N, C-alpha and C positions, 0 to 999 in steps of 0.2 A: 666463601661468598662467590668467588670466581667460578667455582664448580657448579653452584646453583644457577648462575647466569648462563653458563654453557649448556646446562640441562634444559633450561627454558628455551634457549635458542634452538636446541635440538628438537624440542617438542614442536616448535613453529615450523622448522624446516621439514620435519616428517609429517606435516599436515595433520597434527593431532587436533581433536575437537577444540573449538575456539574457547569453550569454558575452561578447559584445562590450562591453556596458555594464559588466559586472563587471570584465573585463580592463582596460578603459580606466581605471576607478576605481583598480584596483590599481597600474597604471603611474603614474598621476597622484600617488597617495599616496607611492609610492617616490621619485618625482622631487622632490616637495615636501619630503620628509624627507632628501633627499640619500643615499638607499640605492641600491646597485647593483641595477639592474633585472634582472640575470642571475638573481636569486633566483627569478623566475617560471619560467625554463627549468629551474632546479634542482628546483623544486617539481614540475614536470611529470615530470621524469625519476624523482624519488623516488616519485611517485604510480604511475607505470607499473610500478615494481618492487615494488609492494605485493602480497604473495601473495593476500590476501583479495579483491583486485580481480578476480582471474581468474574467480571464481564469477559475477560480474555478467553478462558477455556470454553465458555458457553458460546461465544461468537465463532470461535474456531470450529467447534463441533457443528454448529449450524452451517458454516461454510463448507466443511468437508461433506456433510450430508447432501448439500445442494450439488456439489461437484461430482459426487459418486452416483447421483440419481440421473434421471433423464430430463431434469429441469432445463439444462442449456438448450436442448432441442425444442422444448415447448416454448421457451422464451423466443427463440428464433422464428418458429412458426407463427406465433402471435404477432411478432413485430412485422413480419413480411405481410401479413394480412392487413394490419392497421396502419403501417407506415410505408408500405411498398409503393404507394401512389406518389410519394415525394420525389422530386428530381434527385437522382443519385440515390434512390431509395435503399438499395441493399447495402451500399457503403455507409449510409447514415445509420441503418439498422445495426450494422456490424459494430460501429463505434459506440452506439448506445448500449447494446447488449453486452459488449466487453466491459464498458464502464460499470454497469449495474452488477455484472457477475464478479468483477474484481472487488467491488466495494464489499460484497458479502463474503467472498472467499479470502480476501486480503493478500492474495499472492498472484503475481502476473504469470508465473509459470503454469499455475493451474488453469488460468484463462486460456493461454495459448494452446495447451494440450486438450482442454475440454472443448473449446470452440473452434480452434484452428482447422481441424479436420472437417468441420461442418461448413465454415465460412469460405475457405479458399476455393473449393469446387463450385460453390454457389456463385461467388464473385466472378470466377472465370466463365461460368455458364452464361452469366448476364453480359459478358463482353468486356469486362474490366481487364486491363493488362496485368500479366502475372506479376511484374515487378511492383506495380502500384498496390496490388492486392496483398502481397507479402509484406510490403512496407506498412500498409494500414494495420494489418493484424499484429505485426511485431510491435509497432509503436503504441497501439491501443491496448496491448496486454496489461499495462500497468496504469491505464487511464483512470480507474476508479478509486485510486488510493486516497483521494481528497474527499470522497463522498462517504457519509456515515453508512454502515457502522465499520468503516475501515479499521483493521487491526493496527496498522501503524499509527493512526490517529490516537487510538486508545493507549498504545504503548508510549507514545510521546507524552500523553497526559500523565501517565503513571510516573515516568522518569522526571518530567519537569514539574510534577505536582500541580498541573493545570487542570481546570475543569473540563471533563470530557464533553459535556453538552455544549460548552462554548467552542471547543475544537470542532465538533460536528457542524455547528452553524458556520464557523469560520471557513470551512473547506467548500461550502456549497457554491458560492459565487466564483471563486478562482477555478474550481473544477468545471463549472458550467462554461466559463469563458474559454478554457482550454478545449472543451468538447465542441463549442460553437465554431472556433477557428478551424478545427480539423474537419468539422462537418462542411463548412464553407469550401474548403479545399477539395473535399471529396465530391461535392456537388459539381464544382468546376471541372473536375477530371472525369466525371462519369460519362459513359458512352451515350450517344443519342438513342433513345428508344422510340420505335415506330408506334408502339401502343402501350398504354399503361395497363398493368395487370388488373383483371377484373375478377372479383370473387362473388360467388352466389351467397344468398342469405344463409343458406345451410352451412357453407364453409366459414362464414363470419361467426355464426353461432358456435360452430365447432371450435374455432380459434379461441373464443371467449371461454368455452367450457374447459379446454385443456389447461388454460393458464389461470383459471378462476381462483385456485387455492394459493398460488404463489403471488398473484397480483397484489393482495392486501399487505404483503410483508413490509414495504416501506412505510405504509400508513400506520401499521401497528407500532413499528419501531419509533418513527419520528413523532407521530401523533401522541404516542404514549409518553415520551420524554417531555416534549414541549407543551403537552396538554396538562402536565403536572400529575399524570397518573402514575408514571414509573420514574425511578432514578435509573441511571444507566445499567447498574447491575441487575435490577429487576427486569428492565427491558431486554437484557441479554437472555435471562432465564425464560421469559415469555417467548422470545424469538426462537430459541433452541427447542422449546417444547412444541411450538407451532410447526416448525420445519420437520421435527421428528414425526409428529402425527401425520402431516401431509405426505411426506415421502415414504414412510414405512406403512402406515395404516390405510391412507386414502388411495394414493397412486400405486403403492406396493412396488416401487422401483427398487427398494432395498429390502430383501427378505430378512426376516428376523435372524436367520443364521449368519448373515453378513454383518449385522449390527455390532457385535463385539469387535470385529476387525476395524470397522469405521471408527468406533469409539477409541480403540487403541491407537489408530493412526492420528487422530486429533489430539489425544493426550500426550503422545510422544512429541508432537510438534510443540504443544504448550510446555511440556517439561523441559525441552531444549531451550525455549525462550526464557523460562523461569530461572534456570540455572545460569544462563548467560547474564540475565539481569542482576541476579544476586551477586555473582562474582564481580561484575562491573561496578555495582554500587559500592562494594567493598573497596575497589580501586579508587572510586570517586571520593569516598571518605578520606582516603589517604591524601589524594590530591588537594582536597579542601583543607585538610589539617596542615599540609605543607604550604598552603596559600599559593598553589600553582596557578589557578585561574586569575587571581589578583595580579600576580607577577606577569602573566601573559598579557593581561589587559594593559598594564602599565607599559610593557614593552611595545605592544602594538600601538598604543596611544601616542608614544613618542614619535612614531612615523606617520600615523594616520589620525587626523583630527576629525574628518567628516565621517558621519555614520553611513553616508551613501557610498563613499569609497570602500568602507569596511564591508558593506553589503555586497558590493561588486566582487571583492576578493573572496568573501565567504561563498558566493555562488560558484566561483571557479574551484575553490577547495572542495565544496560539497559535490560538485559534478565528478571530480576525480574519485572522491570517496564512494559515490554511487556506482562507479564503474568497477571498483575493486571489491566492495563488500556487499553482502546481502543487506536488505533494508533493516532487519531486526538487529543485526550486529552493529551496523552503522549508528543506529539510534542509541543503543546502550553505551557505545564507546565514545561517541562524539558529543551528544547532547549535553552531558554534565560539564564538559569543558567549555563548549561554545556558549551555553546559556548565560553564565555570569558575565562573560565578555560582552555579549550582545546587550544585556541589561545595562551595562556600563555606558553603552552608546545610546541608551534610551529607546531601545527596540522592544516593542511589546512581545512578551513570550508567546502569545497566541499567534501573532503575525510571524514570528520566527519559526514556529512549528509548521505553518503552511509553506513558508519559503523552503524550509529544510526538506519537507516531504516532496515538494515539487522538484527540487534538485535531484533527490534520490530516484524519483519516478523517471526523470529524463535520463539519469545515469544508467538505468536499466537497459536502455537501447542506444547508448552512445558508443560509437566505435572507439577503440578496437576491442574492448573487453566487456561490453555491456552484457549482462546475464541474459536478457531477452534475445539477443542475437544468437547466442549459443543454443538456447532452447528452441527458437524458431528454426535454426539450421538443422537441428535434430528432427524436429517435427515435420518439416517440409522437405528434408533431404536435399538441401541447397547449400552451396559454399557460403562461409561467413562474409566474404568480400561482396558477394552478390546482395546479401541482405543489408550490409552496411550502406551500399549505394541506394537500395530501395527505401531505406528509412530516412535518408537525408532531407527530402522536402518536408516530411512530418517533423523531423527534429528542428528544422528552421522555425516552424510555427510554434513548437513547444518552447524554444528559446525566447521567442517574442513574448509568449505568455508569461514565462518566468520573469522577464524584465518588468512587465506590467504589474505582476503580483508583488514583486520585490519593492518597487518604487511607488505603488499605489496601495498603501496598507489599508485604506478605506474598504477595499474589496474583502478583506479578511475580518474586518471589525464591525461593519455596518449592521449585519444581521444580529450580532450580539447586542448592539446598542438598541435595536428594535425589539428583539424577542428574548434576550438573555436576562 
């Protein structure tokens, strides 16, 4: 047994793939508790048969297609024409475009790399300070994780066995609040413009024409689900097919010869997520069998009576987790443990999901080890310390939003009550 423990420790130290470490821990746990390890295979088969899981690879494929195409440039061009008249226009555009793009790609790193090279020079050209511009792009790289069809929202629903359409509704108001606070700060920090940009009718029509095929995507997705036309899995299939036709056939941004590589990239990402989920669910079964969440709840309850104090400590814990782990790993590792404890305090699982993802979103750009800081440092060729300082004002606003979302659960539940 000690040899096996040393072997697992060696796997972790040597930075082996996460699913190997988690799977080895699950097998060791079952072996030590004399539980038949065939439960791991059973868990994988059950997971593969989960209807909600069908939407994940399809949304991933649609997101990768969008990121590999010229859609980011078209989104930016359209936004500058129709929103450039706003005070702080380009900064507002940057926040909105990043949020929309992250919602569809599900990964902040993709947003920073796809849009960072376009937005930073444009912001500097408009007279924004370099530090402000880098802080804005770095912190907004994960801004769309609360908006549908965000992959982390879907993954939380799969793990927590919560309704995906309810999670989609629950994230809209908290995500909008976060976006509005950042927009307010961006407007306040924007340089004074001597003249507003003016576009001819021809330029306006061109701006509409270039984005005309991508513009209906949110309507197709949300209108289809909440209009009762699609279930989430069907909406994912329609979205993936629509994006495929638009980017490959209509715009021809992705030649047919590149399509297998794009499909391979998206399926590798999904395969990694699927394996991590399967091994983590096996570990979760062991924890439940040994009543670990119940014991943890009883232990925590002996020190903390108030659910509000629990939520505060949970936020601190999740912020640290968000700094250390990528969002998919954090979801599959932490949610199964936290969910029963939170329910013991009377916290709605949907509200917990929004709080959970908000924390992980902020953790992406929290010093000293937030993933967005490293990605932006590489993309902009700037020291980590400089980017840490640049993101501090934005982090302050994000923390304020987190507290509001945490202690005003109405934001996460009111749309479900109205439309769910």
